[in-house]
C-alpha positions as CSV (number, residue, x, y, z in Angstrom):
1,X,131.0,25.2,114.6
2,X,128.4,27.1,116.5
3,X,127.9,30.7,115.8
4,X,128.5,33.3,118.4
5,X,125.6,33.7,120.8
6,X,124.2,37.2,121.6
7,X,125.8,37.0,125.0
8,X,129.3,36.4,123.6
9,X,131.7,39.0,122.3
10,X,132.3,39.0,118.6
11,X,135.7,38.8,116.9
12,X,136.3,42.6,116.9
13,X,135.2,43.0,120.5
14,X,137.5,40.1,121.5
15,X,140.3,41.7,119.6
16,X,139.8,44.9,121.5
17,X,139.9,43.0,124.8
18,X,143.0,41.2,123.7
19,X,144.8,44.4,122.6
20,X,144.0,46.1,125.9
21,X,145.2,43.2,128.0
22,X,148.5,42.6,126.0
23,X,149.3,46.3,125.9
24,X,148.7,46.8,129.6
25,X,150.6,43.8,130.7
26,X,153.6,44.6,128.5
27,X,153.7,48.2,129.7
28,X,153.2,47.4,133.4
29,X,155.5,44.4,133.7
30,X,158.3,45.1,131.2
31,X,158.3,48.9,131.1
32,X,157.2,49.8,134.6
33,X,159.1,46.7,136.0
34,X,156.1,45.9,138.2
35,X,155.6,42.5,139.7
36,X,152.8,40.7,137.8
37,X,150.1,40.5,140.5
38,X,148.6,43.9,140.4
39,X,148.8,44.3,136.6
40,X,147.0,40.9,136.2
41,X,144.4,41.9,138.8
42,X,143.9,45.2,136.9
43,X,143.7,43.3,133.6
44,X,141.0,41.1,135.2
45,X,138.9,44.1,136.2
46,X,139.4,45.7,132.7
47,X,138.3,42.4,131.0
48,X,135.2,42.1,133.2
49,X,134.2,45.7,132.5
50,X,134.7,45.3,128.8
51,X,132.7,42.1,128.6
52,X,129.9,43.7,130.6
53,X,129.9,46.6,128.2
54,X,129.8,44.2,125.3
55,X,126.6,42.6,126.7
56,X,127.9,39.6,128.6
57,X,125.8,39.1,131.8
58,X,127.6,39.5,135.1
59,X,126.7,36.0,136.4
60,X,128.4,34.5,133.4
61,X,131.6,36.6,134.0
62,X,131.5,35.6,137.7
63,X,131.0,32.0,136.7
64,X,134.0,32.1,134.5
65,X,136.1,33.6,137.2
66,X,135.1,30.9,139.7
67,X,135.7,28.2,137.1
68,X,139.2,29.6,136.5
69,X,140.0,29.6,140.2
70,X,138.6,26.0,140.4
71,X,141.3,24.9,137.9
72,X,143.9,26.5,140.2
73,X,143.0,24.3,143.3
74,X,145.3,21.4,142.5
75,X,148.3,23.4,141.5
76,X,147.9,25.5,144.6
77,X,147.7,22.5,146.9
78,X,150.9,21.2,145.2
79,X,152.7,24.5,145.7
80,X,151.7,24.6,149.4
81,X,153.0,21.1,149.9
82,X,156.2,21.8,148.1
83,X,156.8,24.9,150.2
84,X,156.4,22.8,153.4
85,X,158.6,20.0,151.8
86,X,161.5,22.4,151.1
87,X,161.4,23.7,154.7
88,X,161.2,20.2,156.1
89,X,164.1,19.0,153.9
90,X,166.3,21.8,155.1
91,X,165.6,21.0,158.7
92,X,166.1,17.2,158.2
93,X,169.5,17.7,156.5
94,X,168.3,16.3,153.1
95,X,169.2,19.4,151.1
96,X,172.3,20.2,153.1
97,X,173.6,16.6,152.4
98,X,172.9,17.1,148.7
99,X,174.7,20.3,148.8
100,X,177.8,18.8,150.5
101,X,178.0,15.8,148.2
102,X,177.3,17.9,145.1
103,X,180.2,20.2,145.9
104,X,182.5,17.2,146.0
105,X,181.5,15.9,142.6
106,X,180.3,18.8,140.4
107,X,182.9,20.5,138.2
108,X,182.6,24.2,138.8
109,X,184.1,25.0,135.4
110,X,181.1,23.4,133.7
111,X,178.4,23.9,136.4
112,X,175.6,24.8,134.0
113,X,176.2,21.7,131.9
114,X,176.4,19.5,134.9
115,X,173.1,21.0,136.3
116,X,171.5,20.4,133.0
117,X,172.4,16.7,132.9
118,X,171.3,16.1,136.5
119,X,167.9,17.7,136.2
120,X,167.3,15.9,132.9
121,X,167.9,12.5,134.6
122,X,165.8,13.3,137.7
123,X,162.9,14.7,135.7
124,X,162.9,11.7,133.3
125,X,162.5,9.4,136.3
126,X,160.0,11.5,138.2
127,X,158.0,12.9,135.2
128,X,157.7,16.2,137.0
129,X,159.6,19.4,136.5
130,X,158.0,20.8,139.6
131,X,159.3,18.0,141.8
132,X,162.8,18.2,140.2
133,X,163.1,22.0,140.6
134,X,161.8,22.1,144.1
135,X,164.2,19.4,145.3
136,X,167.4,18.9,143.2
137,X,167.0,22.3,141.5
138,X,167.0,24.1,144.9
139,X,170.2,22.1,145.9
140,X,171.9,22.9,142.6
141,X,171.2,26.6,143.0
142,X,172.7,26.5,146.4
143,X,175.9,24.8,145.0
144,X,176.0,27.4,142.2
145,X,175.8,30.2,144.8
146,X,178.7,28.6,146.7
147,X,181.0,28.3,143.7
148,X,180.1,31.7,142.3
149,X,178.2,30.6,139.3
150,X,175.9,33.1,137.5
151,X,172.5,32.5,139.1
152,X,170.6,33.4,135.9
153,X,172.6,30.9,133.8
154,X,172.3,28.3,136.5
155,X,168.5,28.7,136.6
156,X,168.3,28.6,132.8
157,X,170.1,25.3,132.8
158,X,168.1,23.8,135.6
159,X,164.8,24.8,134.1
160,X,165.8,23.6,130.6
161,X,166.9,20.2,132.0
162,X,163.8,19.7,134.2
163,X,161.4,20.7,131.4
164,X,163.1,18.4,128.9
165,X,162.9,15.4,131.2
166,X,159.3,16.2,132.1
167,X,158.4,16.5,128.4
168,X,160.1,13.3,127.3
169,X,159.0,11.2,130.3
170,X,156.0,8.8,129.9
171,X,155.3,9.5,133.6
172,X,154.5,13.2,132.9
173,X,151.0,14.4,133.1
174,X,151.3,16.9,130.2
175,X,153.0,14.3,128.1
176,X,150.0,12.0,128.6
177,X,147.5,14.9,128.3
178,X,148.7,16.3,124.9
179,X,148.3,13.1,122.8
180,X,145.0,12.3,124.5
181,X,143.7,15.7,123.4
182,X,145.2,15.5,119.9
183,X,144.0,11.9,119.3
184,X,147.3,9.9,119.2
185,X,149.0,7.5,121.4
186,X,151.7,8.3,124.1
187,X,154.7,6.6,122.6
188,X,154.1,7.9,119.1
189,X,153.9,11.3,120.6
190,X,157.2,10.9,122.5
191,X,159.0,9.6,119.5
192,X,157.7,12.5,117.3
193,X,158.8,15.1,119.9
194,X,162.4,14.0,119.3
195,X,162.3,15.9,116.0
196,X,162.2,19.2,117.8
197,X,163.3,18.3,121.4
198,X,166.3,16.4,120.3
199,X,168.0,19.2,118.2
200,X,166.9,21.8,120.8
201,X,168.6,19.9,123.6
202,X,171.7,19.2,121.5
203,X,172.1,22.9,120.8
204,X,171.5,23.7,124.5
205,X,174.1,21.2,125.6
206,X,176.7,22.6,123.2
207,X,175.9,26.2,124.3
208,X,176.5,25.3,128.0
209,X,179.6,23.3,127.2
210,X,181.0,26.1,125.1
211,X,180.2,28.8,127.7
212,X,181.8,26.9,130.5
213,X,184.3,28.9,132.5
214,X,187.9,28.0,132.5
215,X,188.5,29.5,135.9
216,X,189.7,27.4,138.8
217,X,187.2,26.3,141.5
218,X,187.2,28.7,144.5
219,X,188.4,26.0,146.9
220,X,188.6,28.1,150.0
221,X,185.1,29.4,149.7
222,X,183.8,26.0,148.8
223,X,185.5,24.4,151.8
224,X,184.1,27.0,154.2
225,X,180.6,26.2,152.9
226,X,181.1,22.5,153.4
227,X,182.6,23.1,156.9
228,X,179.6,25.2,157.9
229,X,177.2,22.6,156.6
230,X,178.9,19.8,158.5
231,X,179.0,21.8,161.7
232,X,175.3,22.7,161.7
233,X,173.9,19.4,160.4
234,X,174.4,15.7,160.9
235,X,175.2,14.7,157.3
236,X,174.4,11.1,156.7
237,X,173.1,8.9,154.0
238,X,169.8,8.5,155.9
239,X,169.1,12.1,155.3
240,X,168.5,11.3,151.6
241,X,165.6,8.9,152.5
242,X,162.9,11.6,151.9
243,X,164.3,12.2,148.4
244,X,164.2,8.5,147.6
245,X,160.6,8.4,148.9
246,X,159.5,11.1,146.5
247,X,161.5,9.6,143.6
248,X,160.0,6.2,144.1
249,X,156.5,7.6,144.4
250,X,156.9,9.5,141.2
251,X,158.4,6.5,139.3
252,X,155.5,4.3,140.5
253,X,153.1,7.0,139.3
254,X,151.5,7.5,142.6
255,X,149.4,10.7,142.7
256,X,151.5,13.8,143.4
257,X,149.7,15.0,146.5
258,X,150.2,11.8,148.5
259,X,153.8,11.5,147.2
260,X,154.7,15.0,148.4
261,X,152.9,14.3,151.8
262,X,155.1,11.1,152.1
263,X,158.1,13.2,151.4
264,X,157.2,15.7,154.2
265,X,156.4,12.9,156.7
266,X,159.6,11.0,156.0
267,X,161.5,14.3,156.3
268,X,160.1,14.8,159.8
269,X,161.1,11.3,160.8
270,X,164.6,11.8,159.5
271,X,164.7,15.1,161.4
272,X,164.1,13.3,164.6
273,X,166.4,10.4,163.9
274,X,169.4,12.2,162.4
275,X,169.2,15.8,163.7
276,X,167.9,15.0,167.1
277,X,165.0,17.4,166.7
278,X,161.7,15.8,167.8
279,X,159.9,18.9,169.0
280,X,156.5,19.1,167.1
281,X,156.2,22.9,167.8
282,X,159.5,23.5,166.0
283,X,158.4,21.3,163.1
284,X,155.2,23.3,162.8
285,X,157.1,26.6,162.8
286,X,159.4,25.4,160.1
287,X,156.5,24.0,158.0
288,X,154.7,27.3,158.3
289,X,157.5,29.9,158.1
290,X,160.4,27.9,156.6
291,X,163.7,26.9,158.1
292,X,165.6,29.7,159.9
293,X,168.9,29.3,161.8
294,X,172.0,31.3,162.6
295,X,175.0,30.6,160.4
296,X,178.4,32.2,160.4
297,X,178.7,31.6,156.7
298,X,176.4,34.0,154.8
299,X,176.3,31.8,151.7
300,X,175.0,28.8,153.7
301,X,172.4,31.1,155.4
302,X,171.1,32.3,152.0
303,X,170.8,28.8,150.7
304,X,169.3,26.9,153.7
305,X,167.1,29.5,155.4
306,X,164.1,29.1,153.2
307,X,160.9,27.1,152.4
308,X,157.7,26.9,154.4
309,X,154.0,27.3,153.5
310,X,154.2,31.1,153.5
311,X,157.1,31.1,151.0
312,X,154.6,29.9,148.4
313,X,152.0,32.6,148.9
314,X,153.6,34.8,146.2
315,X,153.1,32.1,143.6
316,X,149.7,31.1,145.0
317,X,148.2,34.6,144.8
318,X,149.7,35.0,141.3
319,X,148.1,31.8,140.1
320,X,144.7,32.6,141.6
321,X,144.6,36.0,139.8
322,X,146.0,34.6,136.5
323,X,143.5,31.7,136.4
324,X,140.6,34.0,137.4
325,X,141.5,36.1,134.3
326,X,141.9,33.0,132.2
327,X,138.5,31.7,133.3
328,X,136.8,35.0,132.3
329,X,138.5,34.9,128.9
330,X,137.5,31.3,128.3
331,X,134.0,31.2,129.7
332,X,133.2,34.8,128.5
333,X,133.7,33.6,124.9
334,X,136.8,35.8,124.1
335,X,139.2,32.8,123.3
336,X,136.5,31.0,121.3
337,X,135.7,34.1,119.2
338,X,139.4,34.6,118.4
339,X,140.0,31.0,117.5
340,X,136.8,30.7,115.3
341,X,137.9,33.6,113.1
342,X,141.5,32.5,113.1
343,X,141.0,28.9,111.9
344,X,138.5,29.5,109.1
345,X,140.6,31.4,106.5
346,X,143.7,29.2,106.9
347,X,144.7,27.6,103.6
348,X,148.0,25.7,103.9
349,X,148.9,22.9,106.3
350,X,152.0,24.7,107.4
351,X,149.9,27.8,108.3
352,X,147.6,25.5,110.2
353,X,150.5,24.3,112.4
354,X,151.6,27.9,112.9
355,X,148.0,28.7,114.0
356,X,147.9,25.9,116.5
357,X,151.3,26.8,117.9
358,X,150.7,30.5,118.2
359,X,147.2,29.7,119.7
360,X,148.9,27.7,122.5
361,X,151.3,30.5,123.1
362,X,148.5,33.0,123.1
363,X,146.5,31.0,125.7
364,X,149.6,30.8,127.8
365,X,150.0,34.6,127.7
366,X,146.3,35.2,128.4
367,X,145.6,32.6,131.0
368,X,149.0,31.5,132.4
369,X,147.8,27.9,132.5
370,X,149.6,25.2,130.6
371,X,146.8,22.7,130.6
372,X,144.4,25.2,129.0
373,X,147.1,26.0,126.4
374,X,147.0,22.3,125.4
375,X,143.2,21.7,125.8
376,X,141.7,24.7,124.1
377,X,143.8,24.7,120.9
378,X,143.7,20.9,120.9
379,X,139.9,21.0,120.9
380,X,139.8,23.7,118.3
381,X,142.3,22.2,115.8
382,X,141.9,18.5,116.2
383,X,139.1,18.0,113.7
384,X,140.6,20.4,111.2
385,X,144.0,18.6,111.4
386,X,142.1,15.3,110.8
387,X,140.2,16.8,107.9
388,X,143.4,18.0,106.2
389,X,145.2,14.7,106.8
390,X,147.8,16.4,109.1
391,X,149.0,13.7,111.5
392,X,147.6,14.0,115.0
393,X,151.1,13.5,116.3
394,X,152.1,16.8,114.7
395,X,149.3,18.5,116.6
396,X,150.3,16.9,119.9
397,X,154.0,17.9,119.4
398,X,153.0,21.4,118.6
399,X,150.8,21.6,121.7
400,X,153.7,20.4,123.9
401,X,156.3,22.7,122.4
402,X,154.2,25.8,122.4
403,X,152.0,25.0,125.4
404,X,154.0,23.1,128.1
405,X,157.4,24.7,127.5
406,X,156.3,28.3,126.9
407,X,154.3,28.3,130.2
408,X,157.7,28.4,132.0
409,X,158.6,31.6,130.1
410,X,155.5,33.5,131.2
411,X,156.1,35.4,134.5
412,X,152.4,34.9,135.5
413,X,152.3,31.3,134.2
414,X,151.8,28.5,136.7
415,X,155.2,27.0,135.8
416,X,157.0,30.3,135.5
417,X,155.7,31.6,138.8
418,X,156.7,28.5,140.6
419,X,160.1,28.1,139.1
420,X,160.9,31.7,139.8
421,X,159.8,31.4,143.4
422,X,161.6,28.1,144.0
423,X,164.9,29.2,142.4
424,X,164.7,32.8,143.6
425,X,165.4,34.0,140.0
426,X,162.8,36.0,138.1
427,X,161.4,34.5,134.9
428,X,162.7,37.5,132.8
429,X,166.2,36.9,134.3
430,X,166.5,33.1,133.4
431,X,164.5,33.3,130.2
432,X,167.5,34.2,127.9
433,X,169.4,31.2,129.2
434,X,166.6,28.6,129.2
435,X,167.6,27.8,125.6
436,X,165.7,24.6,125.3
437,X,162.4,26.2,126.2
438,X,162.4,28.6,123.3
439,X,164.4,26.6,120.8
440,X,161.7,23.8,120.7
441,X,158.9,26.2,119.6
442,X,161.2,27.8,117.0
443,X,162.0,24.3,115.5
444,X,158.3,23.5,115.5
445,X,157.5,26.6,113.4
446,X,160.6,25.8,111.2
447,X,159.2,22.3,110.5
448,X,155.9,23.9,109.6
449,X,157.6,26.3,107.2
450,X,159.9,24.1,105.2
451,X,158.0,22.5,102.3
452,X,160.1,19.3,102.3
453,X,159.4,18.5,105.9
454,X,155.7,19.2,105.6
455,X,155.3,17.0,102.5
456,X,157.4,14.2,104.1
457,X,155.2,14.2,107.2
458,X,152.0,14.1,105.2
459,X,153.4,11.3,103.0
460,X,154.3,9.2,106.0
461,X,150.7,9.7,107.3
462,X,149.1,8.6,104.0
463,X,151.3,5.5,103.8
464,X,150.0,4.3,107.2
465,X,146.3,4.7,106.2
């Protein structure tokens, strides 16, 4: 491992930077209750000034910032298209039809459990928690609002189900990325994740079943919502065509950007055919500002009047700032210095797994980027895991549990920011109810702590050699 260059901060200097960042973000976001944008922007300025003070050249700091933003380009394009897609699907009647049908079939007494199951299935088939939450998740939140379900619990169930399906799907990008970085194959990785994901999901299912309300469904309110939907939209099976287009594109593993574009285009065609709206100027307005119409039912208005490109600017600006900060930390040498000092003194294999997991969580908190939370610890720990005969599948599972899932629990994370914006529920509000997301990392650390489980895993690895 290369020694720190004269232009890189040392361990103590990196620890000072880390301490300042964590302290400032905790105080400003959780104590002052500020939205994360300005605290993160301030943290970026503080980091740049400290690195300059510690001898890092400005052009290197600037390069890191630009590289971090470069990593944000694809997520930003996806978010922009999803905002347009939501507005288009409201206008086409796709989401209103889902709402109407869902209210017929969902059991209000166990809404969270039902939402969990639906999002698991959709996410497994699509391999994308983003697609699931921006389509089915939005519709489920609308149904939850109509029947009086707790929005925080509903969002927790939706996020848990979408992330489980994403994590266990062979179509998922992070599920393919983690084993590639760790040095194992995809299906070994998926099977091994069941040791943590399986129990975590079982516990989540029982919690939502046990917490189901026994109250009767508010039929009058529900019927008024359905009546308002049927009066304002032509509800027809053809309106579900855009959803099928996106699902088929995801299942066939077409790239996400063309798939979302096809979903938008098919939504416009359905708008003209089923809703009788073929005015391009109206389409452009909806795609830009979101769907807006006058409804006598306030619940329907709060559900349907949304979407559009501008609705995603909150998330886009947050991701730009967060990844600019992450780029400075990565290319400025802070993360490397911390990892280098962290890995060397580790003695036990269990502690090595703990270090890999906490590193993934740390990268999530510092950069807000789930791919970096897999890539950087994966690169740092891969050879050390191999040297210690710790299976690569253990590293890939750890990276997924503590990287992919934890990102949705970080308010400035790419996933967390998007989920909060799409569902209209802050990360800190749905976090306590997203049981699957924090149970999986806990089980990962538990496996690393219990001697029997550690020895069994190592024994199985040696038998295969």
